[in-house]
PDB file of N, CA, C, O and CB in Angstrom:
ATOM      1  N   MET A   1       4.009  21.594  29.143  1.00  0.00           N
ATOM      2  CA  MET A   1       3.873  21.245  27.737  1.00  0.00           C
ATOM      3  C   MET A   1       3.511  19.759  27.620  1.00  0.00           C
ATOM      4  O   MET A   1       4.250  18.915  28.126  1.00  0.00           O
ATOM      5  CB  MET A   1       5.185  21.563  26.958  1.00  0.00           C
ATOM      6  N   PRO A   2       2.402  19.423  26.970  1.00  0.00           N
ATOM      7  CA  PRO A   2       2.015  18.017  26.876  1.00  0.00           C
ATOM      8  C   PRO A   2       2.919  17.239  25.927  1.00  0.00           C
ATOM      9  O   PRO A   2       3.558  17.802  25.038  1.00  0.00           O
ATOM     10  CB  PRO A   2       0.572  17.903  26.419  1.00  0.00           C
ATOM     11  N   LYS A   3       2.951  15.938  26.145  1.00  0.00           N
ATOM     12  CA  LYS A   3       3.756  15.082  25.285  1.00  0.00           C
ATOM     13  C   LYS A   3       3.102  14.931  23.918  1.00  0.00           C
ATOM     14  O   LYS A   3       1.880  15.009  23.790  1.00  0.00           O
ATOM     15  CB  LYS A   3       3.963  13.708  25.932  1.00  0.00           C
ATOM     16  N   MET A   4       3.934  14.712  22.893  1.00  0.00           N
ATOM     17  CA  MET A   4       3.422  14.467  21.556  1.00  0.00           C
ATOM     18  C   MET A   4       3.033  12.991  21.471  1.00  0.00           C
ATOM     19  O   MET A   4       3.829  12.112  21.800  1.00  0.00           O
ATOM     20  CB  MET A   4       4.481  14.847  20.458  1.00  0.00           C
ATOM     21  N   LYS A   5       1.818  12.729  21.032  1.00  0.00           N
ATOM     22  CA  LYS A   5       1.331  11.354  21.022  1.00  0.00           C
ATOM     23  C   LYS A   5       1.429  10.733  19.641  1.00  0.00           C
ATOM     24  O   LYS A   5       1.347  11.423  18.625  1.00  0.00           O
ATOM     25  CB  LYS A   5      -0.102  11.302  21.507  1.00  0.00           C
ATOM     26  N   THR A   6       1.607   9.408  19.619  1.00  0.00           N
ATOM     27  CA  THR A   6       1.580   8.635  18.389  1.00  0.00           C
ATOM     28  C   THR A   6       0.126   8.350  18.026  1.00  0.00           C
ATOM     29  O   THR A   6      -0.684   8.050  18.903  1.00  0.00           O
ATOM     30  CB  THR A   6       2.391   7.313  18.537  1.00  0.00           C
ATOM     31  N   LYS A   7      -0.205   8.441  16.747  1.00  0.00           N
ATOM     32  CA  LYS A   7      -1.554   8.120  16.304  1.00  0.00           C
ATOM     33  C   LYS A   7      -1.775   6.614  16.404  1.00  0.00           C
ATOM     34  O   LYS A   7      -0.979   5.832  15.882  1.00  0.00           O
ATOM     35  CB  LYS A   7      -1.793   8.617  14.855  1.00  0.00           C
ATOM     36  N   SER A   8      -2.855   6.203  17.073  1.00  0.00           N
ATOM     37  CA  SER A   8      -3.116   4.782  17.283  1.00  0.00           C
ATOM     38  C   SER A   8      -3.385   4.062  15.971  1.00  0.00           C
ATOM     39  O   SER A   8      -3.023   2.895  15.820  1.00  0.00           O
ATOM     40  CB  SER A   8      -4.293   4.596  18.225  1.00  0.00           C
ATOM     41  N   ALA A   9      -4.019   4.744  15.018  1.00  0.00           N
ATOM     42  CA  ALA A   9      -4.289   4.109  13.730  1.00  0.00           C
ATOM     43  C   ALA A   9      -2.989   3.828  12.992  1.00  0.00           C
ATOM     44  O   ALA A   9      -2.869   2.805  12.318  1.00  0.00           O
ATOM     45  CB  ALA A   9      -5.207   4.992  12.871  1.00  0.00           C
ATOM     46  N   ALA A  10      -2.016   4.722  13.111  1.00  0.00           N
ATOM     47  CA  ALA A  10      -0.736   4.524  12.428  1.00  0.00           C
ATOM     48  C   ALA A  10       0.054   3.385  13.056  1.00  0.00           C
ATOM     49  O   ALA A  10       0.779   2.673  12.361  1.00  0.00           O
ATOM     50  CB  ALA A  10       0.089   5.810  12.459  1.00  0.00           C
ATOM     51  N   LYS A  11      -0.085   3.209  14.369  1.00  0.00           N
ATOM     52  CA  LYS A  11       0.606   2.100  15.034  1.00  0.00           C
ATOM     53  C   LYS A  11       0.190   0.766  14.444  1.00  0.00           C
ATOM     54  O   LYS A  11       0.995  -0.159  14.328  1.00  0.00           O
ATOM     55  CB  LYS A  11       0.326   2.114  16.537  1.00  0.00           C
ATOM     56  N   LYS A  12      -1.099   0.680  14.066  1.00  0.00           N
ATOM     57  CA  LYS A  12      -1.626  -0.584  13.559  1.00  0.00           C
ATOM     58  C   LYS A  12      -1.301  -0.796  12.087  1.00  0.00           C
ATOM     59  O   LYS A  12      -1.345  -1.929  11.607  1.00  0.00           O
ATOM     60  CB  LYS A  12      -3.122  -0.638  13.762  1.00  0.00           C
ATOM     61  N   ARG A  13      -0.975   0.273  11.359  1.00  0.00           N
ATOM     62  CA  ARG A  13      -0.811   0.168   9.913  1.00  0.00           C
ATOM     63  C   ARG A  13       0.630   0.200   9.437  1.00  0.00           C
ATOM     64  O   ARG A  13       0.932  -0.300   8.354  1.00  0.00           O
ATOM     65  CB  ARG A  13      -1.553   1.260   9.257  1.00  0.00           C
ATOM     66  N   PHE A  14       1.526   0.781  10.230  1.00  0.00           N
ATOM     67  CA  PHE A  14       2.909   0.946   9.802  1.00  0.00           C
ATOM     68  C   PHE A  14       3.858   0.374  10.831  1.00  0.00           C
ATOM     69  O   PHE A  14       3.565   0.361  12.027  1.00  0.00           O
ATOM     70  CB  PHE A  14       3.226   2.416   9.555  1.00  0.00           C
ATOM     71  N   LYS A  15       5.015  -0.105  10.347  1.00  0.00           N
ATOM     72  CA  LYS A  15       6.103  -0.531  11.220  1.00  0.00           C
ATOM     73  C   LYS A  15       7.362   0.167  10.735  1.00  0.00           C
ATOM     74  O   LYS A  15       7.565   0.319   9.531  1.00  0.00           O
ATOM     75  CB  LYS A  15       6.275  -2.097  11.222  1.00  0.00           C
ATOM     76  N   ILE A  16       8.203   0.589  11.659  1.00  0.00           N
ATOM     77  CA  ILE A  16       9.467   1.219  11.301  1.00  0.00           C
ATOM     78  C   ILE A  16      10.572   0.189  11.475  1.00  0.00           C
ATOM     79  O   ILE A  16      10.704  -0.423  12.535  1.00  0.00           O
ATOM     80  CB  ILE A  16       9.738   2.492  12.166  1.00  0.00           C
ATOM     81  N   THR A  17      11.372   0.003  10.415  1.00  0.00           N
ATOM     82  CA  THR A  17      12.442  -0.985  10.449  1.00  0.00           C
ATOM     83  C   THR A  17      13.640  -0.414  11.199  1.00  0.00           C
ATOM     84  O   THR A  17      13.650   0.756  11.580  1.00  0.00           O
ATOM     85  CB  THR A  17      12.845  -1.412   9.017  1.00  0.00           C
ATOM     86  N   ALA A  18      14.641  -1.254  11.401  1.00  0.00           N
ATOM     87  CA  ALA A  18      15.841  -0.820  12.124  1.00  0.00           C
ATOM     88  C   ALA A  18      16.587   0.267  11.366  1.00  0.00           C
ATOM     89  O   ALA A  18      17.246   1.107  11.979  1.00  0.00           O
ATOM     90  CB  ALA A  18      16.769  -2.004  12.372  1.00  0.00           C
ATOM     91  N   ASN A  19      16.490   0.261  10.032  1.00  0.00           N
ATOM     92  CA  ASN A  19      17.167   1.285   9.226  1.00  0.00           C
ATOM     93  C   ASN A  19      16.362   2.568   9.121  1.00  0.00           C
ATOM     94  O   ASN A  19      16.832   3.537   8.526  1.00  0.00           O
ATOM     95  CB  ASN A  19      17.447   0.753   7.839  1.00  0.00           C
ATOM     96  N   GLY A  20      15.162   2.599   9.683  1.00  0.00           N
ATOM     97  CA  GLY A  20      14.339   3.792   9.615  1.00  0.00           C
ATOM     98  C   GLY A  20      13.365   3.803   8.459  1.00  0.00           C
ATOM     99  O   GLY A  20      12.673   4.799   8.246  1.00  0.00           O
ATOM    100  N   ASN A  21      13.296   2.707   7.698  1.00  0.00           N
ATOM    101  CA  ASN A  21      12.298   2.623   6.629  1.00  0.00           C
ATOM    102  C   ASN A  21      10.930   2.350   7.240  1.00  0.00           C
ATOM    103  O   ASN A  21      10.828   1.928   8.392  1.00  0.00           O
ATOM    104  CB  ASN A  21      12.671   1.515   5.601  1.00  0.00           C
ATOM    105  N   VAL A  22       9.886   2.594   6.463  1.00  0.00           N
ATOM    106  CA  VAL A  22       8.530   2.356   6.935  1.00  0.00           C
ATOM    107  C   VAL A  22       7.926   1.236   6.101  1.00  0.00           C
ATOM    108  O   VAL A  22       7.879   1.319   4.874  1.00  0.00           O
ATOM    109  CB  VAL A  22       7.662   3.653   6.853  1.00  0.00           C
ATOM    110  N   LYS A  23       7.463   0.184   6.779  1.00  0.00           N
ATOM    111  CA  LYS A  23       6.808  -0.923   6.106  1.00  0.00           C
ATOM    112  C   LYS A  23       5.306  -0.767   6.227  1.00  0.00           C
ATOM    113  O   LYS A  23       4.799  -0.357   7.272  1.00  0.00           O
ATOM    114  CB  LYS A  23       7.265  -2.273   6.686  1.00  0.00           C
ATOM    115  N   ALA A  24       4.582  -1.099   5.142  1.00  0.00           N
ATOM    116  CA  ALA A  24       3.130  -0.979   5.146  1.00  0.00           C
ATOM    117  C   ALA A  24       2.543  -2.067   4.272  1.00  0.00           C
ATOM    118  O   ALA A  24       3.224  -2.637   3.420  1.00  0.00           O
ATOM    119  CB  ALA A  24       2.682   0.418   4.659  1.00  0.00           C
ATOM    120  N   GLN A  25       1.266  -2.347   4.495  1.00  0.00           N
ATOM    121  CA  GLN A  25       0.553  -3.299   3.657  1.00  0.00           C
ATOM    122  C   GLN A  25       0.255  -2.669   2.306  1.00  0.00           C
ATOM    123  O   GLN A  25       0.205  -1.445   2.181  1.00  0.00           O
ATOM    124  CB  GLN A  25      -0.748  -3.763   4.338  1.00  0.00           C
ATOM    125  N   ALA A  26       0.059  -3.506   1.299  1.00  0.00           N
ATOM    126  CA  ALA A  26      -0.303  -3.012  -0.025  1.00  0.00           C
ATOM    127  C   ALA A  26      -1.737  -2.506  -0.012  1.00  0.00           C
ATOM    128  O   ALA A  26      -2.588  -3.038   0.700  1.00  0.00           O
ATOM    129  CB  ALA A  26      -0.127  -4.113  -1.089  1.00  0.00           C
ATOM    130  N   ALA A  27      -1.994  -1.478  -0.801  1.00  0.00           N
ATOM    131  CA  ALA A  27      -3.331  -0.899  -0.884  1.00  0.00           C
ATOM    132  C   ALA A  27      -4.139  -1.620  -1.953  1.00  0.00           C
ATOM    133  O   ALA A  27      -3.580  -2.234  -2.862  1.00  0.00           O
ATOM    134  CB  ALA A  27      -3.259   0.614  -1.187  1.00  0.00           C
ATOM    135  N   GLY A  28      -5.453  -1.540  -1.833  1.00  0.00           N
ATOM    136  CA  GLY A  28      -6.333  -2.035  -2.888  1.00  0.00           C
ATOM    137  C   GLY A  28      -6.694  -3.502  -2.800  1.00  0.00           C
ATOM    138  O   GLY A  28      -7.024  -4.112  -3.816  1.00  0.00           O
ATOM    139  N   LYS A  29      -6.641  -4.090  -1.603  1.00  0.00           N
ATOM    140  CA  LYS A  29      -6.951  -5.516  -1.494  1.00  0.00           C
ATOM    141  C   LYS A  29      -8.101  -5.812  -0.548  1.00  0.00           C
ATOM    142  O   LYS A  29      -8.252  -6.954  -0.112  1.00  0.00           O
ATOM    143  CB  LYS A  29      -5.738  -6.263  -1.041  1.00  0.00           C
ATOM    144  N   ARG A  30      -8.913  -4.825  -0.219  1.00  0.00           N
ATOM    145  CA  ARG A  30      -9.997  -5.056   0.736  1.00  0.00           C
ATOM    146  C   ARG A  30     -11.213  -5.702   0.084  1.00  0.00           C
ATOM    147  O   ARG A  30     -11.824  -6.602   0.659  1.00  0.00           O
ATOM    148  CB  ARG A  30     -10.401  -3.751   1.387  1.00  0.00           C
ATOM    149  N   HIS A  31     -11.558  -5.251  -1.091  1.00  0.00           N
ATOM    150  CA  HIS A  31     -12.735  -5.799  -1.769  1.00  0.00           C
ATOM    151  C   HIS A  31     -12.566  -5.564  -3.259  1.00  0.00           C
ATOM    152  O   HIS A  31     -11.642  -4.874  -3.688  1.00  0.00           O
ATOM    153  CB  HIS A  31     -14.063  -5.150  -1.241  1.00  0.00           C
ATOM    154  N   GLY A  32     -13.480  -6.152  -4.057  1.00  0.00           N
ATOM    155  CA  GLY A  32     -13.430  -5.955  -5.505  1.00  0.00           C
ATOM    156  C   GLY A  32     -12.306  -6.723  -6.168  1.00  0.00           C
ATOM    157  O   GLY A  32     -11.725  -6.249  -7.144  1.00  0.00           O
ATOM    158  N   MET A  33     -11.988  -7.913  -5.650  1.00  0.00           N
ATOM    159  CA  MET A  33     -10.887  -8.684  -6.220  1.00  0.00           C
ATOM    160  C   MET A  33     -11.210  -9.236  -7.610  1.00  0.00           C
ATOM    161  O   MET A  33     -10.305  -9.561  -8.378  1.00  0.00           O
ATOM    162  CB  MET A  33     -10.528  -9.824  -5.292  1.00  0.00           C
ATOM    163  N   ILE A  34     -12.486  -9.338  -7.925  1.00  0.00           N
ATOM    164  CA  ILE A  34     -12.865  -9.916  -9.223  1.00  0.00           C
ATOM    165  C   ILE A  34     -12.387  -9.027 -10.363  1.00  0.00           C
ATOM    166  O   ILE A  34     -11.957  -9.524 -11.404  1.00  0.00           O
ATOM    167  CB  ILE A  34     -14.395 -10.112  -9.308  1.00  0.00           C
ATOM    168  N   LYS A  35     -12.460  -7.724 -10.168  1.00  0.00           N
ATOM    169  CA  LYS A  35     -12.054  -6.825 -11.250  1.00  0.00           C
ATOM    170  C   LYS A  35     -10.557  -6.607 -11.307  1.00  0.00           C
ATOM    171  O   LYS A  35     -10.072  -6.013 -12.271  1.00  0.00           O
ATOM    172  CB  LYS A  35     -12.740  -5.502 -11.100  1.00  0.00           C
ATOM    173  N   ARG A  36      -9.798  -7.063 -10.314  1.00  0.00           N
ATOM    174  CA  ARG A  36      -8.352  -6.910 -10.306  1.00  0.00           C
ATOM    175  C   ARG A  36      -7.709  -8.052 -11.078  1.00  0.00           C
ATOM    176  O   ARG A  36      -8.248  -9.157 -11.144  1.00  0.00           O
ATOM    177  CB  ARG A  36      -7.816  -6.860  -8.864  1.00  0.00           C
ATOM    178  N   THR A  37      -6.555  -7.771 -11.658  1.00  0.00           N
ATOM    179  CA  THR A  37      -5.849  -8.835 -12.383  1.00  0.00           C
ATOM    180  C   THR A  37      -5.139  -9.734 -11.379  1.00  0.00           C
ATOM    181  O   THR A  37      -4.861  -9.326 -10.251  1.00  0.00           O
ATOM    182  CB  THR A  37      -4.829  -8.241 -13.408  1.00  0.00           C
ATOM    183  N   ASN A  38      -4.854 -10.947 -11.795  1.00  0.00           N
ATOM    184  CA  ASN A  38      -4.132 -11.877 -10.932  1.00  0.00           C
ATOM    185  C   ASN A  38      -2.747 -11.343 -10.608  1.00  0.00           C
ATOM    186  O   ASN A  38      -2.243 -11.554  -9.505  1.00  0.00           O
ATOM    187  CB  ASN A  38      -4.027 -13.255 -11.592  1.00  0.00           C
ATOM    188  N   LYS A  39      -2.130 -10.657 -11.553  1.00  0.00           N
ATOM    189  CA  LYS A  39      -0.807 -10.075 -11.326  1.00  0.00           C
ATOM    190  C   LYS A  39      -0.866  -9.024 -10.214  1.00  0.00           C
ATOM    191  O   LYS A  39       0.017  -8.971  -9.358  1.00  0.00           O
ATOM    192  CB  LYS A  39      -0.262  -9.448 -12.628  1.00  0.00           C
ATOM    193  N   PHE A  40      -1.904  -8.192 -10.231  1.00  0.00           N
ATOM    194  CA  PHE A  40      -2.053  -7.172  -9.185  1.00  0.00           C
ATOM    195  C   PHE A  40      -2.203  -7.829  -7.821  1.00  0.00           C
ATOM    196  O   PHE A  40      -1.572  -7.409  -6.852  1.00  0.00           O
ATOM    197  CB  PHE A  40      -3.268  -6.262  -9.475  1.00  0.00           C
ATOM    198  N   ILE A  41      -3.038  -8.860  -7.745  1.00  0.00           N
ATOM    199  CA  ILE A  41      -3.280  -9.531  -6.466  1.00  0.00           C
ATOM    200  C   ILE A  41      -1.995 -10.171  -5.949  1.00  0.00           C
ATOM    201  O   ILE A  41      -1.716 -10.110  -4.752  1.00  0.00           O
ATOM    202  CB  ILE A  41      -4.388 -10.596  -6.611  1.00  0.00           C
ATOM    203  N   ARG A  42      -1.212 -10.784  -6.834  1.00  0.00           N
ATOM    204  CA  ARG A  42       0.056 -11.394  -6.436  1.00  0.00           C
ATOM    205  C   ARG A  42       1.038 -10.335  -5.952  1.00  0.00           C
ATOM    206  O   ARG A  42       1.684 -10.503  -4.918  1.00  0.00           O
ATOM    207  CB  ARG A  42       0.662 -12.182  -7.603  1.00  0.00           C
ATOM    208  N   ASP A  43       1.145  -9.250  -6.702  1.00  0.00           N
ATOM    209  CA  ASP A  43       2.131  -8.222  -6.369  1.00  0.00           C
ATOM    210  C   ASP A  43       1.772  -7.483  -5.084  1.00  0.00           C
ATOM    211  O   ASP A  43       2.657  -6.965  -4.402  1.00  0.00           O
ATOM    212  CB  ASP A  43       2.259  -7.229  -7.514  1.00  0.00           C
ATOM    213  N   ALA A  44       0.493  -7.429  -4.748  1.00  0.00           N
ATOM    214  CA  ALA A  44       0.057  -6.704  -3.555  1.00  0.00           C
ATOM    215  C   ALA A  44       0.067  -7.580  -2.306  1.00  0.00           C
ATOM    216  O   ALA A  44      -0.452  -7.178  -1.265  1.00  0.00           O
ATOM    217  CB  ALA A  44      -1.333  -6.143  -3.770  1.00  0.00           C
ATOM    218  N   ARG A  45       0.641  -8.752  -2.398  1.00  0.00           N
ATOM    219  CA  ARG A  45       0.693  -9.659  -1.258  1.00  0.00           C
ATOM    220  C   ARG A  45       1.794  -9.226  -0.292  1.00  0.00           C
ATOM    221  O   ARG A  45       2.855  -8.778  -0.726  1.00  0.00           O
ATOM    222  CB  ARG A  45       0.925 -11.110  -1.727  1.00  0.00           C
ATOM    223  N   GLY A  46       1.554  -9.354   0.994  1.00  0.00           N
ATOM    224  CA  GLY A  46       2.591  -9.076   1.980  1.00  0.00           C
ATOM    225  C   GLY A  46       2.774  -7.582   2.225  1.00  0.00           C
ATOM    226  O   GLY A  46       1.876  -6.777   1.980  1.00  0.00           O
ATOM    227  N   THR A  47       3.963  -7.236   2.715  1.00  0.00           N
ATOM    228  CA  THR A  47       4.247  -5.843   3.042  1.00  0.00           C
ATOM    229  C   THR A  47       5.268  -5.278   2.063  1.00  0.00           C
ATOM    230  O   THR A  47       5.960  -6.018   1.363  1.00  0.00           O
ATOM    231  CB  THR A  47       4.760  -5.714   4.493  1.00  0.00           C
ATOM    232  N   MET A  48       5.346  -3.949   2.030  1.00  0.00           N
ATOM    233  CA  MET A  48       6.333  -3.293   1.178  1.00  0.00           C
ATOM    234  C   MET A  48       6.903  -2.097   1.914  1.00  0.00           C
ATOM    235  O   MET A  48       6.300  -1.587   2.858  1.00  0.00           O
ATOM    236  CB  MET A  48       5.710  -2.860  -0.173  1.00  0.00           C
ATOM    237  N   VAL A  49       8.059  -1.660   1.477  1.00  0.00           N
ATOM    238  CA  VAL A  49       8.708  -0.491   2.066  1.00  0.00           C
ATOM    239  C   VAL A  49       8.215   0.741   1.329  1.00  0.00           C
ATOM    240  O   VAL A  49       8.238   0.785   0.099  1.00  0.00           O
ATOM    241  CB  VAL A  49      10.268  -0.603   1.998  1.00  0.00           C
ATOM    242  N   LEU A  50       7.770   1.741   2.076  1.00  0.00           N
ATOM    243  CA  LEU A  50       7.276   2.967   1.465  1.00  0.00           C
ATOM    244  C   LEU A  50       8.438   3.762   0.872  1.00  0.00           C
ATOM    245  O   LEU A  50       9.577   3.661   1.328  1.00  0.00           O
ATOM    246  CB  LEU A  50       6.508   3.820   2.499  1.00  0.00           C
ATOM    247  N   ALA A  51       8.124   4.551  -0.153  1.00  0.00           N
ATOM    248  CA  ALA A  51       9.115   5.442  -0.741  1.00  0.00           C
ATOM    249  C   ALA A  51       9.514   6.502   0.280  1.00  0.00           C
ATOM    250  O   ALA A  51       8.770   6.795   1.216  1.00  0.00           O
ATOM    251  CB  ALA A  51       8.567   6.102  -2.032  1.00  0.00           C
ATOM    252  N   GLU A  52      10.685   7.063   0.086  1.00  0.00           N
ATOM    253  CA  GLU A  52      11.257   8.010   1.047  1.00  0.00           C
ATOM    254  C   GLU A  52      10.344   9.206   1.349  1.00  0.00           C
ATOM    255  O   GLU A  52      10.168   9.532   2.523  1.00  0.00           O
ATOM    256  CB  GLU A  52      12.578   8.513   0.528  1.00  0.00           C
ATOM    257  N   PRO A  53       9.752   9.879   0.342  1.00  0.00           N
ATOM    258  CA  PRO A  53       8.878  11.016   0.682  1.00  0.00           C
ATOM    259  C   PRO A  53       7.648  10.601   1.480  1.00  0.00           C
ATOM    260  O   PRO A  53       7.231  11.317   2.390  1.00  0.00           O
ATOM    261  CB  PRO A  53       8.437  11.725  -0.582  1.00  0.00           C
ATOM    262  N   ASP A  54       7.062   9.450   1.148  1.00  0.00           N
ATOM    263  CA  ASP A  54       5.896   8.982   1.889  1.00  0.00           C
ATOM    264  C   ASP A  54       6.276   8.596   3.314  1.00  0.00           C
ATOM    265  O   ASP A  54       5.543   8.886   4.259  1.00  0.00           O
ATOM    266  CB  ASP A  54       5.249   7.792   1.173  1.00  0.00           C
ATOM    267  N   ALA A  55       7.422   7.944   3.463  1.00  0.00           N
ATOM    268  CA  ALA A  55       7.870   7.535   4.791  1.00  0.00           C
ATOM    269  C   ALA A  55       8.111   8.746   5.669  1.00  0.00           C
ATOM    270  O   ALA A  55       7.792   8.725   6.858  1.00  0.00           O
ATOM    271  CB  ALA A  55       9.141   6.692   4.697  1.00  0.00           C
ATOM    272  N   ARG A  56       8.672   9.804   5.097  1.00  0.00           N
ATOM    273  CA  ARG A  56       8.935  11.017   5.868  1.00  0.00           C
ATOM    274  C   ARG A  56       7.637  11.627   6.383  1.00  0.00           C
ATOM    275  O   ARG A  56       7.570  12.095   7.520  1.00  0.00           O
ATOM    276  CB  ARG A  56       9.695  12.038   5.017  1.00  0.00           C
ATOM    277  N   LYS A  57       6.597  11.618   5.532  1.00  0.00           N
ATOM    278  CA  LYS A  57       5.303  12.165   5.950  1.00  0.00           C
ATOM    279  C   LYS A  57       4.692  11.338   7.074  1.00  0.00           C
ATOM    280  O   LYS A  57       4.155  11.890   8.035  1.00  0.00           O
ATOM    281  CB  LYS A  57       4.339  12.225   4.762  1.00  0.00           C
ATOM    282  N   VAL A  58       4.773  10.013   6.954  1.00  0.00           N
ATOM    283  CA  VAL A  58       4.188   9.136   7.975  1.00  0.00           C
ATOM    284  C   VAL A  58       4.872   9.363   9.315  1.00  0.00           C
ATOM    285  O   VAL A  58       4.203   9.486  10.341  1.00  0.00           O
ATOM    286  CB  VAL A  58       4.306   7.651   7.559  1.00  0.00           C
ATOM    287  N   ILE A  59       6.192   9.419   9.311  1.00  0.00           N
ATOM    288  CA  ILE A  59       6.917   9.569  10.568  1.00  0.00           C
ATOM    289  C   ILE A  59       6.666  10.949  11.171  1.00  0.00           C
ATOM    290  O   ILE A  59       6.455  11.071  12.378  1.00  0.00           O
ATOM    291  CB  ILE A  59       8.423   9.346  10.350  1.00  0.00           C
ATOM    292  N   LYS A  60       6.688  11.979  10.341  1.00  0.00           N
ATOM    293  CA  LYS A  60       6.530  13.342  10.865  1.00  0.00           C
ATOM    294  C   LYS A  60       5.142  13.567  11.451  1.00  0.00           C
ATOM    295  O   LYS A  60       5.007  14.159  12.522  1.00  0.00           O
ATOM    296  CB  LYS A  60       6.794  14.366   9.764  1.00  0.00           C
ATOM    297  N   ASN A  61       4.104  13.095  10.752  1.00  0.00           N
ATOM    298  CA  ASN A  61       2.743  13.412  11.158  1.00  0.00           C
ATOM    299  C   ASN A  61       2.128  12.399  12.118  1.00  0.00           C
ATOM    300  O   ASN A  61       1.333  12.771  12.982  1.00  0.00           O
ATOM    301  CB  ASN A  61       1.886  13.525   9.953  1.00  0.00           C
ATOM    302  N   PHE A  62       2.485  11.122  11.977  1.00  0.00           N
ATOM    303  CA  PHE A  62       1.760  10.089  12.704  1.00  0.00           C
ATOM    304  C   PHE A  62       2.606   9.323  13.713  1.00  0.00           C
ATOM    305  O   PHE A  62       2.084   8.882  14.737  1.00  0.00           O
ATOM    306  CB  PHE A  62       1.171   9.132  11.739  1.00  0.00           C
ATOM    307  N   LEU A  63       3.897   9.153  13.448  1.00  0.00           N
ATOM    308  CA  LEU A  63       4.740   8.377  14.354  1.00  0.00           C
ATOM    309  C   LEU A  63       5.945   9.219  14.806  1.00  0.00           C
ATOM    310  O   LEU A  63       7.086   8.889  14.486  1.00  0.00           O
ATOM    311  CB  LEU A  63       5.216   7.067  13.665  1.00  0.00           C
ATOM    312  N   PRO A  64       5.691  10.294  15.540  1.00  0.00           N
ATOM    313  CA  PRO A  64       6.800  11.191  15.884  1.00  0.00           C
ATOM    314  C   PRO A  64       7.847  10.546  16.779  1.00  0.00           C
ATOM    315  O   PRO A  64       9.011  10.944  16.747  1.00  0.00           O
ATOM    316  CB  PRO A  64       6.267  12.418  16.559  1.00  0.00           C
ATOM    317  N   ASN A  65       7.459   9.565  17.571  1.00  0.00           N
ATOM    318  CA  ASN A  65       8.405   8.906  18.469  1.00  0.00           C
ATOM    319  C   ASN A  65       9.041   7.681  17.828  1.00  0.00           C
ATOM    320  O   ASN A  65       9.848   6.999  18.459  1.00  0.00           O
ATOM    321  CB  ASN A  65       7.712   8.507  19.756  1.00  0.00           C
ATOM    322  N   GLY A  66       8.681   7.393  16.568  1.00  0.00           N
ATOM    323  CA  GLY A  66       9.089   6.138  15.954  1.00  0.00           C
ATOM    324  C   GLY A  66      10.495   6.123  15.427  1.00  0.00           C
ATOM    325  O   GLY A  66      11.228   5.170  15.690  1.00  0.00           O
ATOM    326  N   GLY A  67      10.906   7.126  14.701  1.00  0.00           N
ATOM    327  CA  GLY A  67      12.229   7.087  14.106  1.00  0.00           C
ATOM    328  C   GLY A  67      12.668   8.450  13.633  1.00  0.00           C
ATOM    329  O   GLY A  67      11.853   9.363  13.498  1.00  0.00           O
ATOM    330  N   GLY A  68      13.937   8.587  13.384  1.00  0.00           N
ATOM    331  CA  GLY A  68      14.455   9.886  12.985  1.00  0.00           C
ATOM    332  C   GLY A  68      14.783   9.960  11.522  1.00  0.00           C
ATOM    333  O   GLY A  68      15.899   9.622  11.127  1.00  0.00           O
ATOM    334  N   LEU A  69      13.846  10.392  10.700  1.00  0.00           N
ATOM    335  CA  LEU A  69      14.154  10.621   9.273  1.00  0.00           C
ATOM    336  C   LEU A  69      14.211  12.110   9.022  1.00  0.00           C
ATOM    337  O   LEU A  69      14.456  12.536   7.893  1.00  0.00           O
ATOM    338  CB  LEU A  69      13.094   9.948   8.339  1.00  0.00           C
TER     339      LEU A  69
END
């Protein structure tokens, strides 16, 4: 039986914290900043913790060896 592999793209996009939460970058900041409000650009700075249902999907499908949710 082959080993279950971690998706390489997910390794680069998500980090699992010690508590099992999933940290990710904010979406919507690659291009088109002129049409975005300054508030949106400020709020999308840095990383954020994903909501529980989204984190469960990321771990189950992409990071099976990452954490136990």
